[in-house]
C-alpha positions as CSV (number, residue, x, y, z in Angstrom):
1,M,39.7,-18.7,11.6
2,S,41.3,-22.1,11.5
3,T,40.4,-22.8,15.1
4,L,36.6,-22.4,14.3
5,L,34.4,-25.2,13.1
6,Q,33.4,-24.7,9.5
7,P,29.8,-25.7,8.5
8,E,29.4,-28.5,6.0
9,Q,26.9,-26.4,4.1
10,R,25.2,-23.0,4.2
11,V,23.8,-22.1,7.6
12,L,21.1,-20.2,5.7
13,S,20.2,-20.3,2.1
14,T,20.7,-16.5,1.9
15,L,24.2,-16.6,3.4
16,E,27.5,-17.3,1.6
17,A,30.2,-19.4,3.3
18,D,32.0,-16.2,4.4
19,G,28.8,-14.8,6.0
20,S,28.0,-12.3,3.3
21,R,24.5,-11.9,1.7
22,R,23.6,-14.4,-1.0
23,W,21.3,-12.5,-3.3
24,L,18.7,-14.6,-4.9
25,T,17.3,-14.0,-8.4
26,P,15.2,-17.1,-9.0
27,K,14.3,-18.3,-12.5
28,L,10.6,-18.5,-13.2
29,S,9.0,-21.8,-14.1
30,K,5.5,-21.3,-15.6
31,G,4.0,-24.6,-14.9
32,R,0.5,-25.6,-13.9
33,F,0.9,-24.7,-10.2
34,W,2.3,-21.3,-11.1
35,Q,-0.7,-20.7,-13.3
36,W,-3.1,-21.5,-10.4
37,R,-1.0,-19.4,-8.0
38,R,-1.2,-16.5,-10.3
39,V,-5.0,-16.7,-10.5
40,V,-5.1,-16.8,-6.7
41,A,-2.6,-14.0,-6.3
42,Y,-4.5,-11.6,-8.7
43,L,-7.8,-12.4,-7.0
44,L,-6.3,-11.6,-3.6
45,I,-4.8,-8.4,-4.9
46,A,-8.1,-7.4,-6.3
47,I,-9.9,-8.1,-3.0
48,Y,-7.3,-6.0,-1.1
49,A,-7.7,-3.1,-3.6
50,L,-11.5,-3.1,-3.7
51,A,-12.6,-4.1,-0.2
52,P,-12.6,-0.6,1.3
53,F,-14.8,0.6,-1.6
54,V,-17.4,-2.2,-1.3
55,T,-20.4,-1.6,0.9
56,I,-22.7,-4.2,2.6
57,N,-25.9,-3.0,4.1
58,G,-24.8,0.6,3.7
59,R,-21.5,-0.1,5.6
60,P,-18.0,-0.7,4.3
61,A,-17.1,-4.3,3.8
62,I,-14.0,-3.7,6.1
63,L,-13.4,-0.7,8.2
64,L,-11.2,-0.8,11.3
65,D,-12.0,2.5,12.9
66,L,-9.6,2.6,15.8
67,I,-10.5,6.2,16.8
68,S,-14.2,5.4,17.2
69,R,-13.4,1.9,18.4
70,Q,-15.6,0.3,15.9
71,F,-14.6,-2.6,13.6
72,T,-16.8,-3.3,10.6
73,I,-16.2,-6.7,8.9
74,L,-18.4,-7.9,6.0
75,G,-21.0,-5.2,6.9
76,V,-21.3,-6.2,10.6
77,T,-20.0,-3.6,13.1
78,F,-18.3,-4.7,16.2
79,L,-18.3,-2.3,19.2
80,P,-16.0,-2.3,22.2
81,T,-18.7,-4.2,24.1
82,D,-18.2,-7.1,21.7
83,S,-14.9,-8.1,23.2
84,V,-16.2,-11.7,23.7
85,L,-17.1,-12.0,20.0
86,L,-13.9,-10.5,18.8
87,S,-11.9,-12.8,21.1
88,L,-13.8,-15.8,19.7
89,L,-13.1,-14.6,16.2
90,L,-9.3,-14.2,16.8
91,V,-9.1,-17.7,18.4
92,L,-11.1,-19.1,15.5
93,V,-8.6,-17.6,13.0
94,A,-5.7,-19.1,15.0
95,V,-7.2,-22.6,15.2
96,T,-8.1,-22.4,11.4
97,I,-4.4,-21.7,10.7
98,F,-3.4,-24.7,12.8
99,A,-5.9,-26.9,11.1
100,A,-4.9,-25.8,7.6
101,T,-1.2,-26.3,8.4
102,A,-1.8,-29.8,9.9
103,L,-3.7,-30.8,6.7
104,A,-2.1,-28.8,3.9
105,G,1.3,-27.7,5.3
106,R,2.5,-24.2,4.4
107,V,-0.2,-23.6,1.8
108,W,-0.7,-20.1,3.3
109,C,2.9,-19.1,2.8
110,G,3.2,-20.2,-0.8
111,W,-0.3,-19.3,-2.0
112,A,-1.9,-16.5,0.0
113,C,0.7,-14.7,2.2
114,P,0.9,-11.0,1.2
115,Q,4.7,-11.3,1.2
116,T,4.6,-14.1,-1.4
117,V,1.8,-12.7,-3.4
118,Y,3.3,-9.2,-3.9
119,M,6.9,-10.4,-4.1
120,E,6.4,-13.1,-6.7
121,F,3.6,-11.5,-8.7
122,V,4.3,-7.8,-8.5
123,F,7.9,-6.9,-7.6
124,R,9.8,-9.8,-9.1
125,P,8.0,-9.3,-12.4
126,L,8.9,-5.6,-12.3
127,E,12.5,-6.5,-11.6
128,R,12.6,-9.0,-14.5
129,L,10.9,-6.4,-16.8
130,F,13.3,-3.6,-16.1
131,T,16.5,-5.8,-16.0
132,G,15.5,-7.5,-19.2
133,R,15.3,-10.9,-17.7
134,T,11.6,-11.6,-18.4
135,G,11.2,-15.2,-19.4
136,K,14.8,-15.9,-18.5
137,G,15.3,-15.4,-14.8
138,G,18.6,-15.6,-13.1
139,P,21.0,-12.7,-12.3
140,P,21.7,-10.3,-15.1
141,A,25.4,-9.8,-16.1
142,A,25.1,-6.0,-16.1
143,V,22.2,-3.6,-15.8
144,A,22.1,-0.1,-17.1
145,A,21.6,2.7,-14.6
146,W,18.3,3.8,-16.1
147,R,16.9,0.3,-15.7
148,T,17.7,0.2,-12.0
149,I,16.2,3.7,-11.5
150,A,13.1,2.7,-13.4
151,F,12.7,-0.4,-11.3
152,Y,13.0,1.5,-8.0
153,A,10.7,4.3,-9.3
154,S,8.0,1.8,-10.3
155,S,8.4,0.0,-6.9
156,L,8.0,3.3,-5.1
157,I,4.8,4.0,-6.9
158,V,3.4,0.5,-6.1
159,C,4.4,0.8,-2.4
160,W,2.9,4.3,-2.1
161,H,-0.4,2.9,-3.5
162,L,-0.3,-0.1,-1.2
163,A,0.3,2.1,1.8
164,N,-2.6,4.4,0.9
165,M,-4.9,1.3,0.5
166,F,-3.8,0.0,3.9
167,L,-4.7,3.4,5.4
168,A,-8.1,3.2,3.7
169,Y,-8.9,0.1,5.9
170,F,-8.7,2.4,9.0
171,V,-10.1,5.7,7.9
172,G,-12.4,4.7,5.1
173,A,-11.9,4.9,1.3
174,H,-14.1,8.0,0.8
175,R,-12.4,10.0,3.6
176,L,-9.0,9.1,2.3
177,H,-10.0,10.1,-1.2
178,A,-11.1,13.5,0.1
179,W,-7.8,13.9,2.0
180,I,-5.7,13.1,-1.1
181,W,-7.5,15.4,-3.6
182,S,-8.8,18.2,-1.4
183,A,-6.4,18.7,1.4
184,A,-2.6,19.3,1.8
185,P,-0.6,16.7,3.6
186,W,0.1,19.0,6.5
187,E,-3.6,19.2,7.3
188,H,-3.5,15.5,8.2
189,P,0.0,15.0,9.5
190,G,-0.7,11.7,11.3
191,P,-2.2,9.7,8.4
192,F,0.4,11.2,6.0
193,A,3.2,10.1,8.3
194,V,1.7,6.6,8.5
195,V,1.7,6.4,4.6
196,L,5.3,7.6,4.5
197,F,6.4,5.1,7.1
198,L,4.6,2.2,5.4
199,T,5.9,3.1,2.0
200,A,9.5,3.1,3.4
201,L,8.9,-0.1,5.2
202,M,7.6,-1.9,2.1
203,M,10.4,-0.5,-0.1
204,F,12.9,-2.0,2.4
205,D,11.0,-5.3,2.5
206,F,10.3,-5.8,-1.2
207,C,13.5,-4.2,-2.6
208,Y,16.1,-5.3,-0.1
209,W,15.0,-7.8,2.6
210,R,12.8,-9.9,0.4
211,E,13.0,-13.6,1.0
212,Q,14.8,-13.0,4.3
213,L,11.5,-12.0,5.8
214,C,10.3,-15.6,5.3
215,I,13.5,-17.1,6.5
216,I,14.5,-14.9,9.3
217,G,11.7,-12.4,10.2
218,C,8.6,-14.5,10.0
219,P,8.0,-17.0,12.9
220,Y,5.6,-19.1,11.0
221,G,8.3,-21.2,9.5
222,R,9.5,-22.2,12.9
223,F,5.9,-22.9,14.1
224,Q,5.4,-25.4,11.4
225,S,7.7,-27.9,13.2
226,V,5.1,-28.3,15.9
227,M,2.0,-28.0,13.7
228,L,3.1,-30.5,11.0
229,D,3.1,-34.2,11.4
230,R,4.1,-37.0,9.0
231,N,0.7,-37.0,7.3
232,S,0.7,-33.2,6.6
233,A,0.9,-32.2,3.0
234,I,4.4,-31.0,2.0
235,I,6.5,-30.6,-1.1
236,G,8.9,-33.5,-1.2
237,Y,11.5,-35.2,-3.4
238,D,11.0,-38.9,-4.1
239,E,14.4,-40.1,-3.1
240,A,13.7,-43.8,-3.9
241,R,12.9,-42.9,-7.4
242,G,15.4,-40.2,-8.0
243,E,18.6,-41.6,-6.5
244,P,21.3,-42.1,-7.5
245,R,21.5,-39.0,-9.6
246,G,23.3,-38.9,-12.9
247,K,23.2,-37.8,-16.5
248,G,23.5,-39.6,-19.7
249,R,21.3,-41.6,-22.1
250,E,22.1,-44.9,-20.4
251,R,20.9,-44.0,-17.0
252,E,18.7,-47.2,-16.6
253,A,21.6,-49.5,-17.7
254,A,23.9,-47.7,-15.2
255,G,21.3,-48.1,-12.4
256,L,20.7,-44.3,-12.1
257,G,17.6,-42.8,-10.8
258,D,15.3,-40.3,-12.6
259,C,17.0,-37.2,-11.2
260,I,19.5,-36.0,-13.8
261,D,21.0,-33.4,-11.3
262,C,20.0,-30.5,-13.6
263,N,19.6,-28.2,-10.5
264,Q,16.5,-26.6,-12.0
265,C,14.6,-27.2,-8.7
266,V,17.2,-25.1,-7.0
267,V,17.5,-22.2,-9.4
268,V,13.7,-21.5,-9.4
269,C,13.3,-21.7,-5.6
270,P,12.5,-18.2,-4.2
271,T,14.2,-19.0,-0.9
272,G,17.2,-20.7,-2.5
273,I,16.9,-24.2,-1.0
274,D,17.5,-27.6,-2.5
275,I,14.2,-29.6,-2.0
276,R,16.2,-32.8,-2.5
277,A,17.7,-32.3,0.9
278,G,14.4,-33.0,2.6
279,L,11.8,-31.0,4.5
280,Q,13.3,-27.6,5.4
281,M,12.1,-24.6,7.4
282,E,12.8,-22.3,4.5
283,C,10.4,-24.1,2.2
284,I,7.3,-21.9,1.7
285,G,5.4,-24.5,-0.4
286,C,5.2,-22.4,-3.6
287,A,5.6,-25.4,-5.9
288,Q,8.1,-23.8,-8.2
289,C,10.3,-26.8,-7.8
290,I,7.5,-29.1,-8.9
291,D,6.8,-27.1,-12.0
292,A,10.5,-27.0,-12.9
293,C,11.0,-30.7,-12.3
294,D,7.9,-31.7,-14.2
295,A,9.1,-29.7,-17.2
296,V,12.4,-31.6,-17.1
297,M,10.7,-35.0,-16.7
298,D,8.6,-34.2,-19.8
299,K,11.8,-33.5,-21.8
300,I,13.4,-36.8,-20.9
301,N,10.2,-38.8,-21.2
302,R,9.9,-39.8,-17.6
303,P,6.7,-39.6,-15.5
304,R,6.0,-36.4,-13.6
305,G,6.0,-36.4,-9.8
306,L,9.7,-36.8,-8.9
307,V,9.1,-33.6,-6.9
308,R,5.5,-33.4,-5.8
309,Y,2.9,-32.5,-3.2
310,S,2.9,-35.5,-0.8
311,S,3.6,-36.2,2.9
312,Q,6.5,-37.7,4.8
313,A,4.4,-40.8,5.4
314,A,3.6,-41.3,1.8
315,M,7.2,-40.7,0.7
316,A,8.2,-43.4,3.1
317,K,5.5,-45.8,1.8
318,E,3.7,-45.7,5.2
319,P,-0.1,-45.6,5.5
320,V,-1.5,-42.1,5.2
321,R,-4.2,-41.0,7.7
322,L,-6.4,-38.1,7.0
323,L,-8.3,-38.3,10.3
324,R,-5.8,-38.1,13.2
325,P,-6.0,-36.7,16.7
326,R,-4.8,-33.2,16.0
327,V,-7.1,-32.8,12.9
328,V,-10.1,-34.0,14.9
329,L,-9.1,-31.7,17.8
330,Y,-8.8,-28.7,15.5
331,T,-12.0,-29.4,13.7
332,G,-13.9,-29.9,17.0
333,L,-12.5,-26.6,18.3
334,M,-13.5,-24.8,15.1
335,A,-17.1,-26.2,15.4
336,L,-17.3,-25.1,19.1
337,L,-16.1,-21.6,18.3
338,L,-18.5,-21.2,15.5
339,V,-21.4,-22.3,17.7
340,A,-20.3,-19.9,20.4
341,M,-20.0,-17.1,18.0
342,G,-23.5,-17.9,16.7
343,V,-25.0,-17.9,20.2
344,V,-23.3,-14.5,20.9
345,I,-24.6,-13.0,17.7
346,V,-28.1,-14.3,18.1
347,S,-28.3,-13.0,21.7
348,Q,-27.3,-9.5,20.8
349,R,-29.9,-6.8,21.4
350,A,-30.5,-3.3,19.9
351,F,-28.6,-1.8,22.8
352,D,-26.3,-2.7,25.7
353,V,-26.5,-1.5,29.2
354,V,-23.8,-1.7,31.9
355,P,-24.3,-0.2,35.4
356,L,-21.1,1.2,36.9
357,R,-20.7,2.4,40.5
358,G,-20.4,6.1,40.9
359,L,-17.3,7.9,42.1
360,G,-17.0,9.0,45.7
361,L,-19.0,7.5,48.7
362,P,-20.6,4.1,48.0
363,F,-23.9,5.4,49.5
364,T,-25.4,8.3,51.4
365,L,-28.5,8.7,53.6
366,T,-31.0,11.3,52.5
367,A,-32.7,13.8,55.0
368,T,-35.6,11.3,55.3
369,G,-33.3,8.4,56.1
370,D,-33.5,6.7,52.7
371,V,-30.4,5.0,51.2
372,E,-29.2,6.6,48.0
373,N,-26.6,5.1,45.5
374,V,-25.3,7.2,42.6
375,I,-24.4,5.0,39.7
376,R,-23.2,5.7,36.1
377,L,-25.4,3.9,33.5
378,R,-23.5,3.2,30.3
379,I,-25.8,2.7,27.3
380,V,-24.5,1.5,23.9
381,N,-26.8,2.1,20.9
382,R,-26.0,-0.7,18.5
383,T,-28.3,0.5,15.8
384,D,-27.7,2.9,12.9
385,A,-30.5,5.3,14.0
386,P,-30.9,7.6,17.0
387,A,-32.6,6.1,20.1
388,T,-34.0,7.3,23.4
389,Y,-34.2,5.3,26.6
390,S,-36.4,5.5,29.7
391,L,-35.6,4.0,33.1
392,A,-37.8,2.3,35.7
393,G,-37.4,0.1,38.8
394,V,-38.6,-3.5,38.6
395,S,-37.8,-4.8,42.1
396,P,-38.2,-4.1,44.9
397,A,-41.4,-2.1,44.5
398,T,-40.1,0.7,46.8
399,L,-37.1,1.4,44.5
400,R,-37.1,5.0,43.1
401,I,-35.0,6.1,40.2
402,T,-34.1,9.7,39.4
403,S,-31.9,10.9,36.5
404,V,-30.7,14.2,35.2
405,Q,-32.7,13.5,32.0
406,A,-36.2,12.0,31.9
407,N,-35.1,10.2,28.7
408,I,-31.6,9.3,27.7
409,S,-30.7,10.0,24.1
410,A,-28.0,8.3,22.0
411,G,-26.9,8.8,18.4
412,P,-26.3,6.0,15.9
413,R,-23.6,3.6,17.3
414,E,-23.0,6.0,20.1
415,T,-22.1,5.2,23.7
416,V,-23.5,7.5,26.4
417,M,-22.9,7.7,30.1
418,E,-25.7,9.0,32.4
419,P,-25.6,9.5,36.2
420,V,-28.5,7.8,37.9
421,H,-29.7,8.0,41.5
422,L,-31.2,4.9,43.1
423,V,-33.2,5.6,46.3
424,I,-34.8,3.0,48.6
425,P,-36.0,3.0,52.2
426,Q,-33.4,1.9,54.7
427,A,-35.9,-0.6,56.2
428,D,-35.7,-2.6,53.0
429,F,-31.9,-3.3,53.3
430,G,-30.4,-6.4,54.7
431,P,-26.9,-6.6,56.1
432,G,-25.5,-3.7,54.0
433,V,-26.5,-4.8,50.5
434,L,-29.6,-5.1,48.4
435,D,-30.0,-6.6,45.0
436,V,-32.3,-4.5,42.7
437,V,-33.4,-4.8,39.1
438,L,-33.5,-1.8,36.7
439,R,-35.4,-1.8,33.4
440,V,-34.2,0.2,30.4
441,T,-36.6,0.6,27.5
442,N,-36.0,2.2,24.1
443,Q,-38.5,3.9,21.9
444,T,-39.5,0.6,20.2
445,A,-40.5,-0.9,23.5
446,D,-37.5,-3.2,23.5
447,S,-36.5,-3.5,27.2
448,R,-33.7,-5.0,29.2
449,D,-33.7,-5.8,32.9
450,I,-30.4,-5.0,34.5
451,P,-29.5,-6.4,38.0
452,F,-27.5,-4.3,40.3
453,R,-26.3,-4.6,43.9
454,M,-26.9,-1.5,46.0
455,L,-24.8,-0.7,49.1
456,G,-26.2,0.5,52.3
457,P,-25.5,0.9,56.1
458,T,-24.6,-2.0,58.3
459,S,-23.7,-1.2,61.9
460,L,-22.0,2.1,61.1
461,K,-24.0,4.9,59.7
462,P,-22.3,7.4,57.3
463,R,-22.5,11.0,57.9
464,L,-25.7,12.6,56.6
465,P,-25.3,15.2,53.8
466,Q,-25.3,18.8,55.0
C-alpha cells in the first residue's frame, strides 16, 4: 500500500479513506428553504398519488397503456400514429431541463426529483422517528432491534404502496383496484411480479443505496458540468466574507471572517459534502446548508447569506447576465417546439388513413386487361365513438375501388386494416406507375383525400391470373 498514491481528501463523500462505505445520517435544519421544499414535496406526492384517479373529459389524467399503445396525458390520448407529436414532446422536455439548469442550476435535484422528495420527506423522517432522532439528527449511538424492524416494516409498506401506484399509471387505477380486491395475485402474475420487483428495487434504493444514487447512479450530476455556466444559479459559499475561519469573540480584532468553522453546513448535507470547498458534482441544491448557516449567523448576530443561492460570477464580483447565448437558444427552441406541437394538434383529424402496399405481386392484370393493385388500408379512429368509413376514387375518373366490405367499421380509438383492390384500365398508365387519389369519408361527412402510387406494367407483362 505504501507504493500507492494516497488521495488528499475523500474521492467520494460516501467513501472512507480505506474505501469502505461512509454512512450518512444528516441532521435536519428546519429553515425557510426547508419549509418551502416540504410544501413542494407534499404537493408532488399528492399529485403522484391522485393523478391516476383524476379524470379529464372522461379520460384518466395520465394513463400509459402500453398494451393498447395509447398514452393519455391530461385527458388527451396519443395513438401510435402520433409519433411526431410524442417526439416533439420528449424533445421539449429535454430542452426545458437544459434551460432550467442553465438558469436555476440543479433546482430539479433538490426540489422536485422523486429520489430527493421521498428520501428527505418520507424515508428519512421515518428513520428519525423509529431511531428516536427526530429533531436531533445525526447517527444514533445504539438502536433497539424493535426500532430497526419497525423502520424496515414501515418502509416496506410505503414501497409497496408506491409500486402499486406506479402500476396504476399503466393499467388504470380502477382496474388495479379490482385486481387487488377481487382477484388473487396468481390470476395476474405479470402485474404482480412488476409490483414485487419495484417494491424490492425501492427498498434497496431508499434503505440502502440512498444518496449514492445521486452521486454514482444518476448521470444528471455529471451533465451539469456542460449545462451550467458562471451565471447559472448555484449554492455557494462567500469565501471573501467567510475566510479566514475561526472561533472566538474577538474575531474582527483578529481579522477573522464570518465563518466560525462550526461544520453545521456539512452535518446537514444529504450527500455529505462541504459546500465551502466550492461547486461540486455531489451538490443537489437542496439548500440545507443555507438554512443551517443562516441559523448560525442569527446566533452570532451576523447577516445571513454566508452560504446562499448565487452564481459563480456573482461570488467573484463579476457582472451577472440573465440573457446569454445558451438561454436565448434554449428559449427559442422551446418556442419553436411549442409552435410545432400546436400546428400538429390543430391539424389532427377525426381519423387517420395510411395506405400500405399489399403482400405478394405488386400488380396483376385482370382478364379484361385492367391493372389491379391490392393494398392494405389502415384506418385509425381517433374519436371515442364507433365510426364507419366509405371509399371512393377521386382521380383519375376511371379508377375503380372494391373492398371486402362496403363500409369499414372501427370502434372507439380502434385501428383497423382492410384489404382494398384498386383497378384501372392499362391505357391510363404511364411508364409503369400512376398516381391516384382515394377519398375516405366517415359517417359525419368528414373526408380525407389520400394519394397513392399504383404500379403497373412497363415493357414486361406479368403472367395473367389463372
